[in-house]
N, C-alpha and C positions, 0 to 999 in steps of 0.2 A: 274283382278289385280286392287285393290282399292288403289290408291296412286301411283304417278309416280315420287317419289323422287329417292334417290340414289339406294335403294334396288329394288323398283318396276320397274323402267325403265331398270335396269340391267338384272333382271330376265326375264322381258318381252322380251327383245332383245334376250337373250339366247334361250328361249323357242320357239319364233317365228322362229328362224333360224333352229331349230330342226324339224320344220314342224307342230308345235302345232297351233291351232287357239286361238289367245290371244286377249281378250278385256281389255282395260285399262280405268278405271274411274278416272278422275282427275278434281279438282275444278279450277285450275289455267289455264286460256285460253292460256297464253304464253307457258306453258309447253305442252299443247295439240298440239299447232302448231309445236313445236319442235319435238314431237313424230311423228306427221304425216309426217314430212319431213325426219326423219331418220329411222323409224321402220316400219315393215310390220305388223301392229296391228290395230285392230278396236278401235277407241277412242270415249269416251263418256264424254262430259263436264257436270259435276255436282257432287253431293255428294253421296257417297256410302250408306248413311243412308236413301236415298230416294228410296222407292219401285219402282217408275216409272223409275228412272235412272238405277237401277239394271235390270229391265225388258228390257230397251232399250239395255243394254249391253249383254243381252242373258243369264242372270244368271240362268234362269230356265232350260237351256240346258247344263250348265257348269258341268264339272267333279270336279273342284276345284276352290275355292275362296281364294285368298291371300290378306289379309287386312294389308297393310304396310304403312298407313299414319303416320304422326308424332303425331297423337292424339289418345290416348288409347280408349277413349269413342267412337269415330267414328268407330274404328276398331271393337270393341265389338258389337256395335249396328248393323252395316252392316252385321256382321257375324250371328247375331241372325236372322235377316230378311232373309239372304241367306239360313240358315238352314230350316226356315219355308217354303220356296218355293222349297225345295228339293235338294239343293246343297249337294252332299254326303261327301265332304271333305273340311276342312277349316283350313287355317294357319293364325295366328294372330301375329302381332308385338305388344308387350307390353313393355312400358318403366317404368311404375309404379312398385315399389318394392312390394307394397301390392297386386296388381293385378297379379303379377307373383308368389306369395308365395304359399306355400302348402295350406294355408287356403282358397285360391281362386280356388283350384282344382274343388270343387263342381260347382262353377260358370262356369268354362271351360267346364265341362261335360254337364251342363244344356244347354249351348249354342251349344255344339257339336264341340268344338275346338279340332282338331287333333294334332296340333303342335303350340307351342308358341315360337316365336323368341325373344331372349334377346340380343339386340345389344351390351349393355354394357359388359355383361359377355363374349361374343364372342370376342369383341375387346380386352378386358383384357387378355384373354387366348392367343391371337395372340401376344400381347406385351411381355408376359412372355416367350413365345417360342422364340421370336426374341432375347431377352436378353440372352437366353441360348446358342445362336449361334451368337456371336458378329460379325458384319460385313455383316451378311446375310440380304437380303431385304425381303425374303418370306420364310415361313416355313409351312409345313403341315405334320402331322403324319398319316400313313396309316398302314393297316395290324396289328391292335391292338398294335401299337407303335413299331413294329419290322422294319418298313420301314419309312424313313424320306425323304420327297421331299424338296429340298433346292433350293431357287432362289437367285442368287447373281450376282452382276456386277463384271466382271473380271478386277482386277486392272493391270496396266502395269507391275508391278513387279512379278506377279504370275508365278509360274513355268509352267503353262499350256499355256501361251501365245506363239503363233507361232508353236504349235504342232498340228498334226492332231489327231482326235479321235482314229484312228487306231493305231497310235504310242503310245498313252497313254494306250490303251487297251493291247498292247503287253507287257507292263511293269508289268501287273498284271495277266497275264495268269498263271494257268488255272482258278483260282477262283477270279472273280471280286466282289468287294464290292460296286461298284457304276456304274451308267450308265447315260450318258448325254441324256436327253429326248427331250429338246427343246432349241433353241437358238433364241433370239430376237436381231436383229441387225438393228438399225434404226427403221423403221416402219414395218419391215418384221419379222415374226416368222416362223421358219421352224422346222420340225422334222429331225434332222441331220443324215447323213450317215457317214461311216468310213473315207471318204476322206475329211471331213470338217475340215478346219484349224481354230483354236480358235484365236480370236483377242482381244486385250485390249478394254474394253468397252462393250464386249458382255454381254448380260443378259442371264445367263445360268439357266436352270432348270435341276436338277440332282436328280435321284432316288438313294437312298443309304441305304444299310443295316446299322442298328444302330451301329454295332460294327466298321464300316468303316468310321464313320463321322469325326474322328480326322484326319485321313490321307487325306480325301477329303478337309477339311478346310485348311490344309497345301498347297495342290495343288492349291487351290483357292486364296492363299495368305492372308488368313483371320484368321489364328490360333492365338487366344489370349484368355486370361482368361475372364470368365463371370464378368460383372460389380459388384462391391461391394458398390459403392456410386452412388445413383441414385436421380436425382431431377425431380419431376413431376410438370409440369406447368399447373395448372387447377385442381380443387378439386372435380370434378363430381364423379358419381358412378364408372365409369371406373377407375379413379385414386384411389379411395378408395379400390377397389378390388386388383389392382396392388400393392398398398402400403402394404396392409395386407399380401399378399403372399410373397413379398420381405422381409418384416420384419420378417416373420416366418423363412426365410432362414438365417437371421442374417445380411442382408444388411442394410446399412445406407440409410435412405429415408428422403428426404425433400420435402414438398408439398408447393406450392405457390397458394393461393386462394384469390381472391379479395373480396368475399362476407363475411362480418363479422360473421354473424350467421353460415354460412356453415363452415367457418374456425374453429369456436368454436366447432361445432359438430364433425369435423374431429379430432381435438385435443383430444376430449373425447373418440372417437371411436378407435383411433389409438395411444395409449400411447407410442409406440416404434418409432413413426415417429415425426419429427419436422415439425410443421405446421406454415407457415408464411402468414400473411395477406398482400396482395399487388397485383399490376398488374404484369402480367407475362412479359410485355415489359418494365418494369421499369429498365433501365440500372443500376441505382445506387443500387437498391436492389440486382440485380443479381451479380453485382461487389462486393458488401459488403459480399455476401454469397459465394464468390469465385466459381462462376459457372464453371469456366474453370478447376477446380480441380476434377469435377465429371466425373466418367467413362461414364455415360449416362445421357442425358437430354431428357425428353419426354414431348412434348407439346400436350395436348389433350383437349383443350377447343373446343367450337363450332364455334370459329372464326378463319378461315383459315389464314387470314393476320397476326393476332397476333401469331398464332402457328409458322408460317414460320419465322417471324421476330425474335422471341425469340430463335428459333433454330439457326438462322444465328449468333445472338449475342453470344450464347453459344459456337458455333463452333469457332468463331473468338477469343474467350477467351481461347480456348484450350481443350474444351470438346472432348473426344475421339469419342463418337457416339451420334448423334442426331436423334430423331424419331418424326415426325410431323403427327398428324391426320389431314387429308385433305378431305374436302367434295366436293369442286369444282375440278372435275377431269381434267379440262382443264389446271390446274396448274401443273400437274404431270411432263410433259416433262421438265419443268424449274428447278425442285427442285434439281436434282443431279448436274446440271451445276452450281447452285449458292451455293452449299455446304451442303444441307440437305441430310443426309445419307439414311434415310428410310422414305417413305411415306406410311401411312395406311389410308384405308377408311373403315368405318363400312359396306359398301355395300358388300364386298366380303365374310366376315365371315358370315353375315346374309344370303346372297344369297346362299351360299354353302348348308346350311341346307334346304332351299326351294328346290333347285335342286335335292338334294338327295331324298327328299320326293316325288317329282314329278316323278322322274325316278325310279319307283319301281324296286327293285332288285339291285340297285347300293348301295354298302356299304358306300362309301365316295366319295365326290367331292371336288376338290380344284381348284378354278378359281383365276385369277391373274389380277391385275390392268393394266398391260402392256402385250400385246400380246394376241393372240386368243387361244393358246393351253391351255388345262386344263388337270387335272389328275383325273382319275377315278379308283375306286377300285371295281371290280366285282367278284362275286363268280361263279365259273364254275359249271353249273348244270348238273346232270346226264342225258345223252342222247343228250346233246347239241353238235353242231359241234366241240366245243373246247374240249369236254370230250375225252381224249385219244389221242388228236392230237399233232403232232410235230408243234412247233410254226412257223417254216419256211414254213410249208405246209398249214397254215390256210387261206391263201389268204386274209390277212387283208388289209383294205384300205391303200393307200400310206401314208396318213397323220396320221397314227397310229403307235405307237411303244410300244411294251410290255416291261416293265422295270423290273418287279420283281414279284415273287409269294411268298405266305406264305402257307406252307403245314405243318399241325400238329404243328403249332406254330414256325416253323423254316423258316426264310426268305432266299431267294436265288435270285440273279440277273439272269434274264432269258436270254438265248442265243437262236439262231435259232434252235439248236438241242434239246432244252429243250422240254420235253413232259408234257402236262397238264393232269389233271384228275379231276373228280368231287370233289367238296368242296375245291379245291384250291382257294385262294384269289389272284387275279391278279391285279397288279397296272400298269396302262398304260397311255400314253400320247395320246391325240386326239384333234381334232377340234370339235366344237359342232355339226357340220353337220353329223358326223359319229356316234353319240351316238346310234341312233336306230339300225344301222347295228351291232354295237358291242353288244348290248343287244340280238340281234338275235343269234350271233355267240356263245356267252357265256351262253345263255339260261336265 
């Protein structure tokens, strides 16, 4: 792993806990000390563009190199050196539009890059999905879009509060459209059982058939229309992607960008959006533009403090939903208490692509900023222990819950009596330590 920023440290942590041997190269000595205190990884202080540093990290014995520094040139150069010394697979993070373009594909092939991570695009996709489900804090599509995994904080007025999962299930017998896969309460995340009582403030992860999402949103106390008026604070590439997609849907979009030349570029590129030049924390500007009348305000600059302050101001002015991009994850526990509805980090969207690549045979991965549980999509292979098995008889680890399957394009919520067969796509909740066992069971 070259680079121990948000994505690098997160993926290194996940992989080391799965039993992989992980080496991390990082130039910042303070970051190195932090890694050594918190992670079971081999650390090397230096640059990934140095052949001697790569050799010290054991690159000649590595199965995979992941270059995720914030500098595109560093990532490409260390990838080129790694390929020359025989590293078979390479993942590269690239932020430059030109280096990610189709015209650069020959360069990727020459270097031997197997996967390019695009943090801007991935973050934009996540924002759009969240806007489709107002009030939800996490969203992931599985099973070719037939299954939706929703993460949401349970408000006190929600119909689910005070009920056990078994009571809720009885209301929807015999055909369920959703299943509660994980509950985070305080610092603890559990894979729940039927006698678990839901409480206000619980962070729920629910697997849902697409057709049942409307009913689920009602039960979560979150049913409301998708936003039609959206203000984007910060005019980077992520904002440009989001604005373009919202404008295509007919939404009213306003962008606030402080850099004069960038604001001009956005105004020319996005003729259907209103682009304002100014600071996102300028209270007078936000007041003049009636920020409280917007359905959603999204702060997505690289400055956490500004993003949080702008969202708090918008919320106090009456904005229905605020979303802040946050890079310092230590701030996460504070955000909901002070009034920010949703926090996003580029690390999860980017890391999910890396994890899916590393775990060959895993169709999709969704990890979350809070709680240890993650969601996996696996395909049942012919002749595996899961092929033809009844779910209740599979002897799955305790911290694993099978939520749904997709068979021949049709999604179903899985029950203990459900039978699996080869080529089923199965969506399940698990902790990282159980991934290897699940790959064995499902083939």
